[in-house]
BASETI-672880 format. One record per residue: residue in one letter; x, y, z of N, C-alpha, C, O in turn. Coordinates in steps of 0.05 Angstrom, whole numbers. Layout:
% residues N
<rec r="A" n_px="X" n_py="Y" n_pz="Z" ca_px="X" ca_py="Y" ca_pz="Z" c_px="X" c_py="Y" c_pz="Z" o_px="X" o_py="Y" o_pz="Z"/>
...
This chain:
% residues 44
<rec r="X" n_px="-3225" n_py="1103" n_pz="680" ca_px="-3240" ca_py="1124" ca_pz="689" c_px="-3253" c_py="1151" c_pz="665" o_px="-3242" o_py="1162" o_pz="646"/>
<rec r="X" n_px="-3279" n_py="1153" n_pz="678" ca_px="-3299" ca_py="1170" ca_pz="660" c_px="-3300" c_py="1195" c_pz="659" o_px="-3312" o_py="1207" o_pz="677"/>
<rec r="X" n_px="-3289" n_py="1210" n_pz="638" ca_px="-3287" ca_py="1234" ca_pz="641" c_px="-3311" c_py="1244" c_pz="624" o_px="-3325" o_py="1230" o_pz="610"/>
<rec r="X" n_px="-3315" n_py="1280" n_pz="630" ca_px="-3340" ca_py="1292" ca_pz="606" c_px="-3331" c_py="1314" c_pz="603" o_px="-3327" o_py="1325" o_pz="625"/>
<rec r="X" n_px="-3324" n_py="1333" n_pz="577" ca_px="-3323" ca_py="1347" ca_pz="565" c_px="-3342" c_py="1369" c_pz="557" o_px="-3357" o_py="1364" o_pz="537"/>
<rec r="X" n_px="-3344" n_py="1392" n_pz="568" ca_px="-3368" ca_py="1410" ca_pz="561" c_px="-3355" c_py="1437" c_pz="537" o_px="-3337" o_py="1453" o_pz="539"/>
<rec r="X" n_px="-3373" n_py="1432" n_pz="520" ca_px="-3369" ca_py="1447" ca_pz="489" c_px="-3390" c_py="1462" c_pz="486" o_px="-3413" o_py="1460" o_pz="493"/>
<rec r="X" n_px="-3374" n_py="1485" n_pz="473" ca_px="-3391" ca_py="1513" ca_pz="470" c_px="-3395" c_py="1510" c_pz="435" o_px="-3379" o_py="1500" o_pz="420"/>
<rec r="X" n_px="-3416" n_py="1519" n_pz="428" ca_px="-3413" ca_py="1518" ca_pz="393" c_px="-3440" c_py="1543" c_pz="394" o_px="-3458" o_py="1548" o_pz="409"/>
<rec r="X" n_px="-3425" n_py="1555" n_pz="360" ca_px="-3439" ca_py="1579" ca_pz="359" c_px="-3430" c_py="1579" c_pz="327" o_px="-3408" o_py="1570" o_pz="321"/>
<rec r="X" n_px="-3449" n_py="1590" n_pz="306" ca_px="-3442" ca_py="1599" ca_pz="289" c_px="-3470" c_py="1580" c_pz="276" o_px="-3490" o_py="1574" o_pz="288"/>
<rec r="X" n_px="-3465" n_py="1575" n_pz="252" ca_px="-3475" ca_py="1544" ca_pz="218" c_px="-3483" c_py="1520" c_pz="240" o_px="-3506" o_py="1511" o_pz="238"/>
<rec r="X" n_px="-3465" n_py="1507" n_pz="265" ca_px="-3475" ca_py="1492" ca_pz="277" c_px="-3493" c_py="1492" c_pz="295" o_px="-3507" o_py="1472" o_pz="297"/>
<rec r="X" n_px="-3498" n_py="1515" n_pz="312" ca_px="-3522" ca_py="1510" ca_pz="331" c_px="-3553" c_py="1519" c_pz="321" o_px="-3558" o_py="1537" o_pz="305"/>
<rec r="X" n_px="-3569" n_py="1502" n_pz="331" ca_px="-3581" ca_py="1505" ca_pz="315" c_px="-3599" c_py="1540" c_pz="317" o_px="-3610" o_py="1553" o_pz="299"/>
<rec r="X" n_px="-3596" n_py="1545" n_pz="343" ca_px="-3607" ca_py="1571" ca_pz="351" c_px="-3580" c_py="1593" c_pz="334" o_px="-3569" o_py="1608" o_pz="349"/>
<rec r="X" n_px="-3575" n_py="1593" n_pz="319" ca_px="-3551" ca_py="1604" ca_pz="308" c_px="-3570" c_py="1634" c_pz="294" o_px="-3559" o_py="1655" o_pz="290"/>
<rec r="X" n_px="-3591" n_py="1631" n_pz="291" ca_px="-3609" ca_py="1657" ca_pz="280" c_px="-3607" c_py="1674" c_pz="301" o_px="-3608" o_py="1698" o_pz="297"/>
<rec r="X" n_px="-3605" n_py="1666" n_pz="325" ca_px="-3615" ca_py="1694" ca_pz="347" c_px="-3598" c_py="1686" c_pz="359" o_px="-3604" o_py="1677" o_pz="382"/>
<rec r="X" n_px="-3560" n_py="1685" n_pz="348" ca_px="-3538" ca_py="1683" ca_pz="362" c_px="-3538" c_py="1671" c_pz="394" o_px="-3525" o_py="1683" o_pz="411"/>
<rec r="X" n_px="-3550" n_py="1651" n_pz="399" ca_px="-3549" ca_py="1639" ca_pz="420" c_px="-3533" c_py="1610" c_pz="412" o_px="-3532" o_py="1591" o_pz="397"/>
<rec r="X" n_px="-3521" n_py="1627" n_pz="438" ca_px="-3495" ca_py="1593" ca_pz="432" c_px="-3504" c_py="1561" c_pz="441" o_px="-3521" o_py="1560" o_pz="459"/>
<rec r="X" n_px="-3497" n_py="1541" n_pz="432" ca_px="-3514" ca_py="1520" ca_pz="452" c_px="-3480" c_py="1504" c_pz="464" o_px="-3457" o_py="1506" o_pz="457"/>
<rec r="X" n_px="-3494" n_py="1489" n_pz="488" ca_px="-3481" ca_py="1485" ca_pz="498" c_px="-3488" c_py="1456" c_pz="501" o_px="-3512" o_py="1453" o_pz="497"/>
<rec r="X" n_px="-3476" n_py="1434" n_pz="507" ca_px="-3465" ca_py="1404" ca_pz="504" c_px="-3441" c_py="1397" c_pz="523" o_px="-3426" o_py="1413" o_pz="534"/>
<rec r="X" n_px="-3442" n_py="1364" n_pz="524" ca_px="-3439" ca_py="1345" ca_pz="543" c_px="-3428" c_py="1324" c_pz="525" o_px="-3443" o_py="1306" o_pz="517"/>
<rec r="X" n_px="-3403" n_py="1324" n_pz="520" ca_px="-3400" ca_py="1297" ca_pz="503" c_px="-3372" c_py="1274" c_pz="529" o_px="-3351" o_py="1282" o_pz="539"/>
<rec r="X" n_px="-3380" n_py="1258" n_pz="530" ca_px="-3370" ca_py="1235" ca_pz="555" c_px="-3351" c_py="1217" c_pz="528" o_px="-3357" o_py="1217" o_pz="504"/>
<rec r="X" n_px="-3326" n_py="1201" n_pz="541" ca_px="-3316" ca_py="1182" ca_pz="537" c_px="-3310" c_py="1158" c_pz="532" o_px="-3291" o_py="1145" o_pz="523"/>
<rec r="X" n_px="-3336" n_py="1154" n_pz="541" ca_px="-3343" ca_py="1123" ca_pz="546" c_px="-3373" c_py="1115" c_pz="535" o_px="-3387" o_py="1130" o_pz="547"/>
<rec r="X" n_px="-3386" n_py="1102" n_pz="522" ca_px="-3414" ca_py="1092" ca_pz="530" c_px="-3429" c_py="1088" c_pz="551" o_px="-3453" o_py="1091" o_pz="550"/>
<rec r="X" n_px="-3414" n_py="1082" n_pz="574" ca_px="-3419" ca_py="1073" ca_pz="589" c_px="-3428" c_py="1097" c_pz="614" o_px="-3448" o_py="1095" o_pz="629"/>
<rec r="X" n_px="-3408" n_py="1121" n_pz="614" ca_px="-3425" ca_py="1146" ca_pz="624" c_px="-3443" c_py="1164" c_pz="614" o_px="-3455" o_py="1182" o_pz="626"/>
<rec r="X" n_px="-3444" n_py="1156" n_pz="580" ca_px="-3472" ca_py="1175" ca_pz="571" c_px="-3496" c_py="1162" c_pz="571" o_px="-3517" o_py="1172" o_pz="565"/>
<rec r="X" n_px="-3489" n_py="1124" n_pz="583" ca_px="-3515" ca_py="1119" ca_pz="594" c_px="-3535" c_py="1125" c_pz="611" o_px="-3560" o_py="1125" o_pz="613"/>
<rec r="X" n_px="-3505" n_py="1132" n_pz="630" ca_px="-3512" ca_py="1133" ca_pz="655" c_px="-3527" c_py="1151" c_pz="668" o_px="-3546" o_py="1150" o_pz="684"/>
<rec r="X" n_px="-3510" n_py="1175" n_pz="654" ca_px="-3522" ca_py="1207" ca_pz="657" c_px="-3543" c_py="1203" c_pz="647" o_px="-3565" o_py="1207" o_pz="658"/>
<rec r="X" n_px="-3541" n_py="1193" n_pz="622" ca_px="-3575" ca_py="1205" ca_pz="618" c_px="-3602" c_py="1190" c_pz="626" o_px="-3626" o_py="1194" o_pz="621"/>
<rec r="X" n_px="-3586" n_py="1166" n_pz="642" ca_px="-3611" ca_py="1137" ca_pz="647" c_px="-3614" c_py="1126" c_pz="639" o_px="-3624" o_py="1108" o_pz="653"/>
<rec r="X" n_px="-3615" n_py="1119" n_pz="616" ca_px="-3622" ca_py="1107" ca_pz="591" c_px="-3626" c_py="1074" c_pz="591" o_px="-3605" o_py="1062" o_pz="595"/>
<rec r="X" n_px="-3649" n_py="1059" n_pz="589" ca_px="-3649" ca_py="1039" ca_pz="592" c_px="-3633" c_py="1023" c_pz="588" o_px="-3635" o_py="1024" o_pz="563"/>
<rec r="X" n_px="-3608" n_py="998" n_pz="592" ca_px="-3588" ca_py="986" ca_pz="577" c_px="-3606" c_py="950" c_pz="572" o_px="-3619" o_py="936" o_pz="587"/>
<rec r="X" n_px="-3599" n_py="948" n_pz="553" ca_px="-3613" ca_py="920" ca_pz="530" c_px="-3587" c_py="893" c_pz="540" o_px="-3563" o_py="893" o_pz="538"/>
<rec r="X" n_px="-3605" n_py="872" n_pz="550" ca_px="-3590" ca_py="854" ca_pz="552" c_px="-3581" c_py="836" c_pz="539" o_px="-3566" o_py="821" o_pz="550"/>
């Protein structure tokens, strides 16, 4: 079963830390879920 985890970063790890804006991102527990969610081509 594929799962997706959402995270929020703030501070020096965020590329927008100078403005105080947090960065939100999603992490997947399988490479296949990441590829499918981003509609990436698959090499055979």
